[in-house]
C-alpha positions as a Markdown table, in Angstrom:
| # | Residue | x | y | z |
|---|---|---|---|---|
| 1 | Met | 128.0 | 157.0 | 171.6 |
| 2 | Ile | 128.5 | 160.8 | 171.7 |
| 3 | Ile | 131.8 | 161.8 | 173.4 |
| 4 | Ala | 132.9 | 165.3 | 174.3 |
| 5 | Ile | 136.6 | 165.4 | 174.1 |
| 6 | Leu | 138.2 | 168.5 | 175.7 |
| 7 | Gln | 141.9 | 169.1 | 174.9 |
| 8 | Ala | 144.0 | 170.7 | 177.7 |
| 9 | Arg | 147.6 | 171.0 | 178.6 |
| 10 | Leu | 149.7 | 173.1 | 180.9 |
| 11 | Ser | 152.5 | 174.0 | 178.4 |
| 12 | Ser | 150.7 | 176.8 | 176.7 |
| 13 | Ser | 153.3 | 179.1 | 175.1 |
| 14 | Arg | 151.4 | 182.3 | 175.7 |
| 15 | Leu | 149.9 | 181.6 | 179.1 |
| 16 | Pro | 151.5 | 178.5 | 180.7 |
| 17 | Gly | 149.4 | 176.7 | 183.2 |
| 18 | Lys | 146.3 | 178.7 | 182.3 |
| 19 | Val | 143.8 | 175.8 | 182.6 |
| 20 | Leu | 144.6 | 175.4 | 186.3 |
| 21 | Met | 144.7 | 179.2 | 187.1 |
| 22 | Pro | 142.2 | 179.8 | 189.9 |
| 23 | Ile | 138.8 | 181.5 | 189.6 |
| 24 | Leu | 136.8 | 181.8 | 192.8 |
| 25 | Gly | 138.9 | 179.2 | 194.4 |
| 26 | Gln | 138.6 | 176.6 | 191.7 |
| 27 | Pro | 140.9 | 175.9 | 188.6 |
| 28 | Met | 139.6 | 177.3 | 185.4 |
| 29 | Leu | 139.3 | 173.8 | 184.0 |
| 30 | Trp | 137.1 | 172.7 | 186.9 |
| 31 | His | 134.6 | 175.5 | 186.1 |
| 32 | His | 134.8 | 174.6 | 182.3 |
| 33 | Leu | 134.0 | 171.0 | 183.1 |
| 34 | Glu | 131.0 | 171.9 | 185.3 |
| 35 | Arg | 129.6 | 173.9 | 182.4 |
| 36 | Ile | 130.0 | 171.0 | 179.9 |
| 37 | Lys | 128.4 | 168.6 | 182.4 |
| 38 | Arg | 125.1 | 170.5 | 181.8 |
| 39 | Val | 125.0 | 169.3 | 178.1 |
| 40 | Thr | 122.1 | 166.9 | 177.8 |
| 41 | Lys | 123.1 | 165.2 | 174.6 |
| 42 | Ile | 126.5 | 163.7 | 175.3 |
| 43 | Asp | 127.2 | 160.3 | 176.8 |
| 44 | Lys | 130.6 | 161.0 | 178.3 |
| 45 | Ile | 133.2 | 163.7 | 178.8 |
| 46 | Val | 136.9 | 163.0 | 178.3 |
| 47 | Val | 139.7 | 165.4 | 178.9 |
| 48 | Ala | 142.5 | 164.6 | 176.5 |
| 49 | Thr | 145.8 | 165.8 | 177.8 |
| 50 | Ser | 149.5 | 164.9 | 177.0 |
| 51 | Asp | 151.5 | 162.1 | 178.3 |
| 52 | Gln | 154.1 | 164.5 | 179.7 |
| 53 | Ser | 154.7 | 164.6 | 183.4 |
| 54 | Asp | 153.9 | 168.3 | 183.4 |
| 55 | Asp | 150.3 | 167.5 | 182.7 |
| 56 | Asp | 149.9 | 165.1 | 185.8 |
| 57 | Pro | 147.9 | 167.8 | 187.6 |
| 58 | Ile | 145.3 | 167.7 | 184.9 |
| 59 | Glu | 144.8 | 164.0 | 185.3 |
| 60 | Lys | 144.5 | 164.5 | 189.1 |
| 61 | Leu | 141.8 | 167.2 | 188.6 |
| 62 | Cys | 139.9 | 164.8 | 186.4 |
| 63 | Gln | 140.1 | 162.1 | 189.0 |
| 64 | Asp | 138.8 | 164.5 | 191.6 |
| 65 | Ser | 136.0 | 165.7 | 189.3 |
| 66 | Asp | 134.9 | 162.2 | 188.2 |
| 67 | Val | 135.8 | 162.9 | 184.6 |
| 68 | Ala | 137.6 | 160.5 | 182.3 |
| 69 | Cys | 141.2 | 161.5 | 181.3 |
| 70 | Phe | 143.1 | 160.2 | 178.3 |
| 71 | Arg | 146.8 | 160.9 | 177.8 |
| 72 | Gly | 148.6 | 160.9 | 174.4 |
| 73 | Ser | 150.9 | 162.8 | 172.2 |
| 74 | Leu | 151.7 | 166.4 | 173.2 |
| 75 | Asn | 152.0 | 167.8 | 169.7 |
| 76 | Asn | 150.1 | 165.5 | 167.5 |
| 77 | Val | 146.7 | 166.4 | 169.0 |
| 78 | Leu | 144.9 | 164.7 | 166.0 |
| 79 | Asp | 146.4 | 161.3 | 167.2 |
| 80 | Arg | 145.5 | 162.1 | 170.8 |
| 81 | Tyr | 141.9 | 162.7 | 169.8 |
| 82 | Tyr | 141.7 | 159.6 | 167.7 |
| 83 | Lys | 143.1 | 157.3 | 170.4 |
| 84 | Ala | 140.8 | 158.9 | 173.0 |
| 85 | Ala | 137.8 | 158.5 | 170.8 |
| 86 | Gln | 138.7 | 155.0 | 170.0 |
| 87 | Lys | 139.2 | 154.0 | 173.6 |
| 88 | Tyr | 135.8 | 155.2 | 174.6 |
| 89 | Asp | 134.0 | 153.8 | 171.5 |
| 90 | Ala | 132.9 | 157.2 | 170.2 |
| 91 | Asp | 130.6 | 157.3 | 167.2 |
| 92 | Ile | 130.4 | 161.1 | 167.3 |
| 93 | Val | 133.0 | 163.4 | 168.7 |
| 94 | Ile | 132.4 | 166.9 | 170.2 |
| 95 | Arg | 135.7 | 168.8 | 170.1 |
| 96 | Leu | 136.2 | 171.3 | 172.8 |
| 97 | Thr | 139.3 | 173.2 | 173.9 |
| 98 | Gly | 140.4 | 174.0 | 177.4 |
| 99 | Asp | 140.7 | 177.7 | 176.8 |
| 100 | Cys | 137.0 | 178.3 | 176.6 |
| 101 | Pro | 135.7 | 178.3 | 180.2 |
| 102 | Leu | 132.5 | 180.2 | 179.3 |
| 103 | Ala | 131.3 | 177.4 | 177.1 |
| 104 | Asp | 127.5 | 177.3 | 176.9 |
| 105 | Ser | 125.8 | 174.0 | 177.2 |
| 106 | Ser | 122.7 | 175.1 | 175.2 |
| 107 | Val | 124.9 | 176.1 | 172.2 |
| 108 | Ile | 126.5 | 172.6 | 172.3 |
| 109 | Asp | 123.2 | 170.9 | 172.5 |
| 110 | Phe | 121.9 | 173.0 | 169.6 |
| 111 | Gly | 124.9 | 172.0 | 167.6 |
| 112 | Ile | 124.4 | 168.4 | 168.2 |
| 113 | Arg | 120.7 | 168.5 | 167.2 |
| 114 | Tyr | 121.7 | 170.4 | 164.0 |
| 115 | Phe | 124.4 | 167.8 | 163.3 |
| 116 | Met | 122.0 | 164.8 | 163.8 |
| 117 | Lys | 119.0 | 166.3 | 162.0 |
| 118 | Asn | 121.0 | 166.9 | 158.8 |
| 119 | Asp | 123.2 | 163.8 | 158.9 |
| 120 | Phe | 126.4 | 165.9 | 158.6 |
| 121 | Asp | 129.9 | 164.5 | 158.7 |
| 122 | Tyr | 131.2 | 167.7 | 160.4 |
| 123 | Val | 129.6 | 170.7 | 161.9 |
| 124 | Ser | 131.1 | 173.8 | 163.6 |
| 125 | Asn | 130.2 | 177.2 | 164.8 |
| 126 | Cys | 133.7 | 178.6 | 164.6 |
| 127 | Val | 134.7 | 178.4 | 160.9 |
| 128 | Glu | 131.9 | 180.8 | 159.8 |
| 129 | Arg | 131.8 | 182.8 | 163.0 |
| 130 | Ser | 128.8 | 184.4 | 164.6 |
| 131 | Tyr | 129.1 | 183.3 | 168.2 |
| 132 | Pro | 131.6 | 184.9 | 170.6 |
| 133 | Ile | 135.1 | 183.6 | 170.3 |
| 134 | Gly | 135.2 | 181.1 | 173.2 |
| 135 | Leu | 131.9 | 179.4 | 172.5 |
| 136 | Asp | 133.6 | 177.3 | 169.8 |
| 137 | Met | 132.6 | 173.7 | 169.2 |
| 138 | Glu | 133.1 | 171.2 | 166.4 |
| 139 | Ile | 131.2 | 167.9 | 165.9 |
| 140 | Phe | 132.3 | 165.1 | 163.6 |
| 141 | Lys | 131.8 | 161.4 | 163.0 |
| 142 | Phe | 134.5 | 159.0 | 164.3 |
| 143 | Ser | 134.9 | 157.7 | 160.8 |
| 144 | Cys | 136.1 | 161.1 | 159.7 |
| 145 | Leu | 138.5 | 161.4 | 162.6 |
| 146 | Glu | 139.8 | 157.9 | 161.7 |
| 147 | Glu | 140.5 | 158.9 | 158.1 |
| 148 | Ser | 142.1 | 162.1 | 159.2 |
| 149 | Gln | 144.5 | 160.3 | 161.6 |
| 150 | Lys | 145.5 | 157.9 | 158.8 |
| 151 | Glu | 145.8 | 160.4 | 155.9 |
| 152 | Ala | 146.7 | 163.8 | 157.4 |
| 153 | Thr | 150.2 | 164.9 | 156.7 |
| 154 | Leu | 150.5 | 168.7 | 157.3 |
| 155 | Pro | 151.5 | 170.1 | 160.8 |
| 156 | Ser | 148.3 | 172.1 | 161.0 |
| 157 | Gln | 146.2 | 169.0 | 160.3 |
| 158 | Lys | 147.9 | 167.2 | 163.2 |
| 159 | Glu | 148.0 | 170.0 | 165.7 |
| 160 | His | 144.4 | 171.4 | 165.1 |
| 161 | Val | 142.6 | 168.1 | 164.6 |
| 162 | Thr | 139.9 | 169.1 | 162.0 |
| 163 | Pro | 141.7 | 171.0 | 159.1 |
| 164 | Phe | 141.9 | 167.7 | 157.1 |
| 165 | Ile | 138.1 | 167.4 | 157.2 |
| 166 | Gln | 137.6 | 171.1 | 156.4 |
| 167 | Asp | 140.1 | 170.8 | 153.5 |
| 168 | Asn | 138.0 | 168.1 | 151.9 |
| 169 | Pro | 134.5 | 169.6 | 151.4 |
| 170 | Gly | 133.9 | 167.3 | 148.4 |
| 171 | Arg | 134.5 | 164.2 | 150.5 |
| 172 | Tyr | 132.7 | 165.2 | 153.7 |
| 173 | Lys | 129.2 | 166.7 | 154.3 |
| 174 | Ile | 130.1 | 169.9 | 156.2 |
| 175 | Gly | 127.8 | 172.2 | 157.9 |
| 176 | His | 128.0 | 175.4 | 159.9 |
| 177 | Phe | 125.4 | 176.8 | 162.4 |
| 178 | Lys | 125.1 | 180.4 | 163.3 |
| 179 | Asn | 123.6 | 182.6 | 165.9 |
| 180 | Asp | 120.7 | 184.9 | 165.1 |
| 181 | Leu | 122.8 | 187.9 | 166.0 |
| 182 | Asp | 126.4 | 188.3 | 165.0 |
| 183 | Leu | 128.4 | 188.3 | 168.2 |
| 184 | Ser | 131.8 | 187.3 | 166.7 |
| 185 | His | 133.4 | 190.6 | 167.9 |
| 186 | His | 133.2 | 189.3 | 171.5 |
| 187 | Arg | 136.4 | 187.6 | 172.8 |
| 188 | Trp | 135.7 | 185.1 | 175.6 |
| 189 | Thr | 138.6 | 182.7 | 175.1 |
| 190 | Val | 141.8 | 182.6 | 177.2 |
| 191 | Asp | 145.1 | 182.9 | 175.4 |
| 192 | Glu | 146.7 | 185.8 | 177.2 |
| 193 | Pro | 146.8 | 187.3 | 180.7 |
| 194 | Ala | 144.2 | 189.9 | 179.7 |
| 195 | Asp | 141.8 | 187.1 | 178.5 |
| 196 | Phe | 142.1 | 185.4 | 181.9 |
| 197 | Glu | 141.4 | 188.7 | 183.7 |
| 198 | Phe | 138.3 | 189.2 | 181.5 |
| 199 | Val | 136.9 | 185.8 | 182.2 |
| 200 | Lys | 137.8 | 186.0 | 185.9 |
| 201 | Gln | 135.8 | 189.2 | 186.2 |
| 202 | Val | 132.8 | 187.7 | 184.4 |
| 203 | Tyr | 132.8 | 184.8 | 186.9 |
| 204 | Glu | 133.2 | 187.1 | 189.9 |
| 205 | Ser | 130.3 | 189.2 | 188.7 |
| 206 | Leu | 127.9 | 186.3 | 187.9 |
| 207 | Tyr | 128.8 | 183.0 | 189.4 |
| 208 | Asn | 127.8 | 183.5 | 193.1 |
| 209 | Asp | 124.3 | 184.6 | 192.2 |
| 210 | Asn | 123.9 | 181.9 | 189.5 |
| 211 | Pro | 126.6 | 179.2 | 188.9 |
| 212 | Asn | 124.6 | 178.3 | 185.7 |
| 213 | Phe | 124.9 | 181.7 | 184.2 |
| 214 | Thr | 124.3 | 181.8 | 180.5 |
| 215 | Thr | 125.5 | 183.6 | 177.4 |
| 216 | Asn | 122.6 | 186.1 | 177.7 |
| 217 | Asp | 123.7 | 186.7 | 181.3 |
| 218 | Ile | 127.2 | 187.6 | 180.1 |
| 219 | Leu | 125.8 | 189.9 | 177.4 |
| 220 | Asn | 123.6 | 191.7 | 179.9 |
| 221 | Leu | 126.7 | 192.1 | 182.2 |
| 222 | Leu | 128.7 | 193.6 | 179.3 |
| 223 | Glu | 125.9 | 196.1 | 178.6 |
| 224 | Glu | 126.0 | 197.1 | 182.2 |
| 225 | Lys | 129.8 | 197.2 | 182.4 |
| 226 | Pro | 131.1 | 197.9 | 178.9 |
| 227 | Glu | 134.5 | 198.6 | 180.3 |
| 228 | Leu | 134.9 | 194.8 | 180.7 |
| 229 | Cys | 135.1 | 194.4 | 176.9 |
| 230 | Gln | 138.2 | 196.7 | 176.9 |
| 231 | Ile | 140.2 | 194.3 | 179.0 |
| 232 | Asn | 141.2 | 192.1 | 176.0 |
| 233 | Tyr | 139.8 | 193.9 | 173.0 |
| 234 | Asp | 143.1 | 194.3 | 171.2 |
| 235 | Ile | 144.3 | 190.7 | 171.2 |
| 236 | Val | 144.6 | 189.1 | 167.8 |
| 237 | His | 142.7 | 185.8 | 167.5 |
| 238 | Gly | 144.2 | 182.7 | 165.7 |
| 239 | Glu | 147.9 | 183.3 | 166.1 |
| 240 | Gly | 148.4 | 179.6 | 166.9 |
| 241 | Tyr | 146.7 | 178.5 | 163.7 |
| 242 | Leu | 148.7 | 181.0 | 161.6 |
| 243 | Lys | 151.9 | 179.6 | 163.1 |
| 244 | Ser | 150.8 | 176.1 | 162.1 |
| 245 | Leu | 150.2 | 177.4 | 158.5 |
| 246 | Glu | 153.8 | 178.7 | 158.5 |
| 247 | Glu | 154.9 | 175.2 | 159.6 |
| 248 | Asp | 152.9 | 173.7 | 156.8 |
| 249 | Ala | 154.7 | 175.9 | 154.2 |
| 250 | Ala | 158.1 | 174.9 | 155.7 |
| 251 | Phe | 157.0 | 171.2 | 155.7 |
| 252 | Leu | 155.9 | 171.3 | 152.0 |
| 253 | Ser | 159.1 | 173.1 | 151.0 |
| 254 | Ala | 161.3 | 170.6 | 152.8 |
| 255 | Ser | 159.5 | 167.7 | 151.3 |
| 256 | Gly | 159.4 | 169.1 | 147.8 |
| 257 | Lys | 155.6 | 169.2 | 147.6 |
| 258 | Asn | 153.0 | 171.8 | 147.1 |
| 259 | Gln | 149.4 | 172.3 | 148.1 |
| 260 | Ser | 148.0 | 170.6 | 144.9 |
| 261 | Gly | 150.2 | 167.5 | 145.5 |
């Protein structure tokens, strides 16, 4: 069973409520889910949100969209993923995040084929980047997720789900797939208001003519309207993960440990 689990919450520190912000009359998350539904090689989509009442609207959107919703820990996203995957009998998990509403189903399908063909434990396209930021995906075996849930101790490992796997390359067979052309300078994720404005303008330019618009369609649009790239060009990527690493250092200091154990 291949399960795509998309994590989403409304309590984003930089752009609260972003996943339900409207694009062409529908919440951003609704558009995101419609794009994921085009993936051919997954058996089920699950939105994993928190058990906090603030996230009740996400569950309601899932119900209206006929998508499964799992609710778990707000801050321990690793535990949330594990319990969601366990509930739906996942053998393989596709990790997606709710801030990537330009997700490309063909990229996800390619990643799954690459994962299966080479019998990896973990595969991603966002550790060694070549795709636009915002087409991120990770694939891993449920057994790796289960081991992570049992053994992970660092804040970053619990908040970001996969660092425990990435931190153990001798234990897990890890792969990375890349685009033929390096497009990693493009920023198509939504963390800040400027990011949302960029994505909104992309949808407004492409969606009405073709709701199934592709990555190439977006690239062609940006060639025609290069000014769109300037909307969010100066935003630094990865601030959330850097904050988690700072929390790791504080955790290790408080517990009298170091990275080598």
